[in-house]
C-alpha positions, -999 to 999 in steps of 0.1 A, spaced: 625 -186 410 587 -180 412 585 -189 449 612 -163 456 593 -137 437 561 -144 455 579 -142 489 594 -108 479 560 -94 469 543 -108 501 570 -92 522 565 -59 504 528 -60 510 533 -68 547 557 -40 551 533 -15 535 505 -28 558 527 -23 589 536 12 577 499 20 571 490 9 606 518 29 621 508 59 601 472 56 613 485 57 649 512 84 646 496 106 619 463 106 637 445 95 606 458 122 583 436 117 552 463 127 526 489 104 541 463 76 543 454 81 506 490 80 496 496 47 514 465 32 501 477 39 465 511 24 473 494 -7 488 471 -10 457 501 -8 434 519 -35 453 488 -58 450 486 -52 413 523 -59 409 519 -92 428 490 -102 406 509 -95 374 541 -111 386 522 -143 395 510 -145 359 541 -135 339 570 -138 363 579 -101 357 562 -68 366 546 -52 335 534 -17 339 506 -6 315 518 20 290 494 50 291 514 72 268 498 86 236 513 104 207 548 104 220 577 94 198 597 68 217 616 37 210 592 8 204 584 -12 235 592 -48 227 578 -60 260 592 -88 282 610 -117 265 589 -148 261 594 -177 285 619 -202 274 593 -229 270 569 -207 249 574 -211 212 562 -183 190 542 -194 159 562 -191 126 535 -196 100 514 -168 85 481 -185 95 488 -185 133 483 -157 158 500 -148 191 475 -129 213 459 -104 190 489 -102 166 495 -122 135 531 -133 134 548 -137 100 586 -143 100 608 -129 73 615 -164 60 578 -171 58 571 -139 39 598 -146 14 585 -181 9 549 -168 3 563 -143 -22 584 -169 -41 555 -193 -42 532 -166 -56 557 -157 -83 562 -193 -92 524 -198 -95 521 -168 -118 552 -175 -139 551 -212 -144 521 -226 -125 541 -249 -102 576 -262 -96 608 -248 -83 614 -211 -94 651 -215 -92 651 -246 -115 629 -226 -139 653 -197 -141 683 -221 -145 664 -238 -173 657 -204 -190 694 -196 -188 704 -230 -203 678 -230 -230 679 -193 -239 643 -188 -229 648 -151 -221 639 -124 -246 660 -93 -252 640 -61 -253 652 -25 -256 640 10 -252 654 39 -272 671 69 -257 665 99 -279 692 125 -283 679 160 -276 703 175 -302 706 150 -331 731 173 -348 755 169 -319 767 137 -335 755 113 -307 746 80 -323 716 58 -315 714 46 -279 693 18 -264 688 4 -229 688 -33 -231 660 -50 -211 651 -85 -204 619 -105 -203 611 -141 -194 590 -159 -220 563 -166 -194 560 -129 -187 550 -122 -223 527 -153 -224 509 -145 -191 509 -107 -196 528 -103 -163 547 -71 -154 582 -70 -170 611 -80 -148 589 -98 -122 614 -126 -121 643 -104 -108 634 -107 -71 633 -145 -74 667 -144 -93 682 -122 -66 669 -145 -38 686 -175 -55 718 -156 -64 713 -159 -101 717 -123 -111 753 -127 -120 745 -156 -144 717 -135 -159 740 -106 -166 764 -129 -184 735 -143 -204 726 -108 -215 761 -99 -225 767 -132 -244 734 -131 -263 735 -94 -270 769 -98 -287 757 -130 -305 727 -110 -318 751 -82 -330 773 -107 -348 742 -121 -367 731 -86 -377 766 -78 -390 767 -111 -409 733 -103 -426 742 -67 -433 779 -57 -434 769 -20 -434 750 -23 -402 762 -1 -374 759 -13 -338 740 12 -316 753 20 -281 737 -7 -260 733 1 -223 733 -30 -201 721 -29 -165 747 -44 -142 736 -61 -110 754 -57 -77 764 -93 -79 783 -87 -112 798 -55 -99 813 -74 -70 824 -104 -91 861 -100 -100 857 -125 -129 829 -106 -146 850 -80 -165 873 -108 -177 842 -126 -190 831 -95 -209 865 -92 -223 865 -128 -235 831 -124 -251 841 -92 -269 872 -110 -283 852 -141 -293 826 -120 -312 850 -95 -326 827 -67 -315 843 -34 -303 838 -26 -266 827 9 -276 793 -6 -284 786 -15 -247 778 8 -219 772 -6 -184 747 10 -161 755 9 -124 731 23 -98 742 53 -76 738 33 -44 758 3 -57 786 28 -66 786 43 -32 785 10 -13 810 -8 -36 833 19 -48 864 -2 -50 846 -29 -70 836 -3 -95 871 9 -98 884 -26 -105 856 -32 -131 863 0 -149 901 -4 -149 896 -35 -170 867 -26 -193 873 10 -200 906 3 -219 885 -20 -241 863 9 -251 833 1 -228 814 31 -213 796 36 -181 765 52 -167 755 62 -132 720 49 -131 691 62 -109 709 93 -98 691 113 -71 721 130 -55 716 110 -23 751 118 -10 758 149 10 779 162 -19 764 152 -51 794 140 -70 818 132 -42 815 94 -44 824 95 -81 853 119 -81 878 92 -91 855 73 -114 852 85 -149 816 81 -162 803 89 -197 766 93 -187 745 101 -157 708 90 -157 687 113 -136 662 93 -116 626 92 -128 613 103 -94 629 137 -101 620 139 -137 583 131 -131 580 161 -107 598 188 -126 565 204 -137 550 202 -103 578 209 -78 602 237 -80 627 217 -60 627 189 -86 632 214 -114 660 232 -96 677 199 -88 675 188 -124 691 221 -136 719 218 -111 727 182 -121 727 191 -158 750 221 -152 774 201 -131 776 173 -157 782 198 -184 812 212 -165 828 177 -160 820 164 -195 793 139 -186 762 135 -207 728 135 -189 699 112 -195 664 119 -182 643 88 -176 606 82 -173 598 110 -197 561 107 -206 546 140 -217 552 166 -243 553 193 -216 581 174 -198 600 170 -231 598 207 -238 610 215 -203 640 191 -205 650 206 -239 651 240 -223 672 227 -194 697 211 -217 697 174 -210 715 153 -236 691 123 -238 655 115 -229 640 81 -222 605 70 -214 571 61 -228 568 97 -242 599 89 -264 596 52 -272 581 21 -256 602 -10 -249 600 -36 -277 619 -67 -288 654 -58 -297 650 -69 -333 622 -45 -339 642 -14 -329 675 -20 -346 
């Protein structure tokens, strides 16, 4: 293949040389024509040099500040293996594969959480030995006289996070990587109901608050998950009205039919549902949920944190609240942190507020 390419280039150079000589004779040494041919001859020589090195012609890209599709360049020769480890380079570029990046992250998380060992084994052990801790954060009703009871968002911590002062929820990416989120959701439901049974046993007059549980995409798509919840409710003799499952807006859009199946089983048991992290990303705000009956809609904190700084965020919040009022859905504003934000949200008419300005997360037993 290379010999054929060299012959082709040599023939091209020879042809251009013949044309140049003929032009010298017939054009009577016209300077413009001679300059043109000289440029063509030089280009052919450069192409020959590049082709002899790479096997393909590569023209230098002299474009600047032009939005174009990225130039990936010629494919590497079959016998050239690109490096796959983070500490190797290819030319002037460090090459890190997706797999290597994931490995580095998981190793880092393992080191911070447990010092050494297999992160998957550690999470499985935590599930088996109940080494997670249930936390919760209060959601305050804007109008207590409305009759809304106490509401909590149930959160989860790994014991090592508390011991090593790590950010909460730092184990979730590891759990997602190893497909353990479904098991973690079941652990939360099971142990939350177990905790409620213990509270009722200690105090027969105790009233269970509405406990909002975040639902992973894995559980949303698991056809057995609603049956598991049903069996746990029956075993604990706790009414389903005490549970509210939070499902993200994006998961609802991408897994609409799974959400329908989930709700068709759990809603008759009294369970309630929240659209979580709502930003109105769809073209028509509520179009993806027209056949799904929700009780709450949680306005994403990105919007709430900007209602005092951006008119668009304030206008969007007002529009969401007004639309929810018309369809009978309660609104929750999250990441509420300042008194000024609280005052603005009261004026807008949201139903619940959640954030450090209302209540900080704490172990479940300390809040209820």
